[in-house]
N, C-alpha and C positions, 0 to 999 in steps of 0.2 A: 961496504954500504950496510948499514944496520937493517934488520927486518922490521917491517912496519905492519901493525895491526889496527884495525878499527873494531871497537866495541859499542854497539848501541845498547841502551839500557844499562849503562855502566854504573849507575848508582843503585840499581836494583839488587836483589838477592843474589842472583847468579853473577851479574856483571861485577858487583864489587869485590867478589871473591876471585873472579876470573883476571881482572886487570892486573894485580899484583903477580899472578902466576905467569902471565904472558912477559911482564917486565922482567921476571927473574929469569925467564927463558931468553932474554936477550931482545925482545921486541920493543920498539918505540910505539907506544900506544896512543891512539887518538881516542878519546873517551867522549861519548855523546849521550847526554841524558838530561831531561828537563829538571830533574831533581839534584843535579850536580850542584852543590853549594858553591864551588869555585867558579865554575863556568857553565852555567846552565845552557843547553841546546836542545831545541827540538829536533828529533831525527828527521822528521818530515821536511823541515826547513834545511836541515843540514844536506840531505840527499838532493833537495831542489837546487841548491846553490853551489854544491861542492864541484869545482871544476878541475882542470888539470894541474892548477897550483897547489892542490892538496897532494899531489904525487901518487905514486902507485902503492896499492896495498897487498902484502903478501897473503894475509888473512883478514877476513871479516867474520866476526861473531855478532849474529842479529839476535840479541836478547831483549830487545825493547818490546814490550807489550803490557797491556793493562790485564790483569788477573783479578786481583782484589779478593782472593779467597772465594769460598763457596757462596757467600752472600751475594757478591757482585756477579758471580757466574750465573746465578739463578734469578736475580732481581733487576740486573742492569744489562740484560742481554743485548738490547739495541745499542747501546753505548759501546759495548765490547766489540760488537761487530763492526760498527763504523769507524771506530778508532784504531783497532788492530789491523783492519784491512788496509786503511791508509798507511800505516807504518810499513806493512809487508810490501804493499804496492810500490811505495817510494824507494825502498830498498832494491827491489828487482829492476825497476825502471832505471835506477842509477846504475846498477851493476852492468846492465847492457852497455852503457857507455864507458864505465870505468875498467871494466874487465879485471877484477881483483883475482888473484891466483886461485883462491878457494874461500868459499863461504860456508859457514856453519849456521844453519837455521834451526833456532830452537823451536820445535813443535811441541807436543804434549801427548801424554798417554790418553787424554781425553779424544784424541782423533780416532781411537779404536771403537768399533761398532759396540754399542751398548749391550747387544744380545750376546756378544762373545765374552763378555766380562764376567765369566764365572769359572775360568781356568787360566793358566799361564798364557800371556798374550805373546806370540811370536813378532818378529819384525815386519812380516808381510802378510797379515791375516786379513787384509781387505785391498781391494782393487781401487787404485785412485781413479781409474776411468769409470768406475761404476760403485761409488762409494755407498756404504749403508749408514744408518743413523748413528752418529757419534754422540759423545756426551755434551748436551747443550750446544747453545750458539758457539761457546768458546771452541768447542771441538770442531765445528764446521768451519770456523776462521782458520784453525791450524791445518786442516785438510786442504783449504784452499791455498795456504802457504805452500804446503808440500807439493801441490799440483803446479804451482808457479815454479817451485825449485826443479821439478822433473822437466818442464817445459823449457827452462833456461838451459838445462844440459841438452835436451834433444835438439833445440833450435840453434844453439851457439856453442856447444861443447863445454860450457863452463861448468867447473867443478863445485857442486853444491852438495854438501853433506846435511842430512836431516838426523837430528837428535830428538828423541822422545823421552824427556825426563819423566819418571813416575813421582812419587811423593818425595821430592827433595826437602831436606830440613837441615837445621844447624842452630847453634846457640843464639844467633842474632836474627832469627826468623821473626817476622811480623806477628802479632797476635791475631791477625785475620785469617791465619792458617792453624790447623790443629796443633802441630808441633809447638808453635810458639805460644799458642793460647794455653796448652797443658803445661808448659814450662812455667808460665806466668801463675797459673792456679796453684801449682805445686809449691812454687817458692813463696806464695802468699799464704800458703797452709789453708787453702779454700775447703770449706766443709758445709754443705756437700760439694763434691767435686763433679761439675756438670760436663757431660759429653753429649755432643748434639747427635740428633737421630736416635736409632736404636742401639747404638754403640757397638754393633756387630760388623760394621763396615770394615772390610780388610784392605789394607794398602800395603804397597811395596815401599818401604822407607829406604831412601838412599842419601847419605850424608852429603852435604854440599862439597867437602873436600874430595869426595869421589866423583861427583858430578864434574867438577873442574879437572880432576886427574883424567877422566875419560875423555874430555873434550880436547885436552892437551895431547893426549895419546893419539886421538884421531887426527888432529893437526899434523902431528909428526909422522904418522904412519904413511902418507902419500899414496892414499888409496883412490880407486876410482869412486865416483859418486855412490854413497852408500846411505842407508837408512839403519840406525842404531838405537835400540832401547837403552836408557840409562836407568838400570834397576839392578836388583839383587836376586830376584827370583824367590824371595822368601816374604810371606805376608804375615802382618801382625794387625790384629783388631784395634779399634779405637779404645775399647775397655781394657785390653791388655796393655796398651800403651799407657793408659791412665795409672794402671797398676805399677808399671815400671818406674813412673815419676814418683808416685807415692813411696815406693820402697826405697828409691835412691835418695830421696830427701830425708828418710830416717824415721818418717812419721809412723809407718806400720809397727815399729817396734815399740811404740807407746800405745797407739791406737789406730785404728784404720778408718779414715774419714768414709762417709757415705758417698758411694758413686751413683749419680742419678743420670738418666737419660731424658733428653729433651726431644720428643718426637715432632714438635712443631718447628724445630730449627732445621736448616738445610743440612742434608746428610750425604748427597751424592749417590753414586752407584754402590752396590753392596760388596763388590770384589773386584780389585784391580791389582793383579800381580803380574810382572813381566817376565819375559823369556830373556836371560841375560847372555845366551850363548854367543851371539854376534859381538857384543861388547867385551866378552871375556877373551876374545881373541886378540884384543889390544890392550886391555886394562881390566883388572880384577878389583872389585871394591874391597877396601881394607877396613872400613869402620862399621862394626855391628850396630844395630838399633839401641841395643843396651849401652854400649860404650858412648854412643852419641848422646843418650840421655844423661849418662854420667858427666859428660863434658858440658852439657848444657846447664846442669845443676850446680857447677862450681861457681862459687861467687867471687 
């Protein structure tokens, strides 16, 4: 009998890269996403009506969420809270009945307390029973999801792994995220080249291929429920990333466009770099941020 996987958010940035990886590994994948052009499905409706006829799932990857980049995180907080809590609640309520073998819950580095985001963040720098202020409402929602995951295991013994992606990126990322926006500006030869905020914000950039590779390794590792940062442990500022794009597109050999900062635009926290120790026990990232920029700039 073939292995079966369920992926929510299958048309999103992580989901659309993860589905083919699961299929390549021999899984029969059920893909659920409202944005799926072939078969649009609302994850909330799917979980409400998915009965025994859908069969047993060996693995469920819950990537369904509305993020929308920093603009939505800061300016649509109420919608993010209401919508994402519904998605997570529907997943866990269904899982109590369906009892899949394991669940991968995609949390976020935003779940970490803001006051700790000045040094490398370990996998357990906060107590789920007594959480501190995370990054925006989106961070609170992900904390709630992590708490639900912990309760699922404590009450029913279900295996739920939590992964906290840091700044995932890739060539096909939407322009509502910094990497996608910088790629578009570099290819359009924008001058000036705008960077939101003060430009000094440092992020831990991890390529989508490494995000998928780590999730696949976690699925295969057969571990007890665990929490894993998906990160590299190395930080690169927004301005330095802009420089990489400009140099990679060859413009600096002719002239260097003016890089401007926009202090009125959303900028997020000033420093967010993860501790990759736990991830590296099962998977080591392979793609550097410079290689990722080069790949993204190939036409």
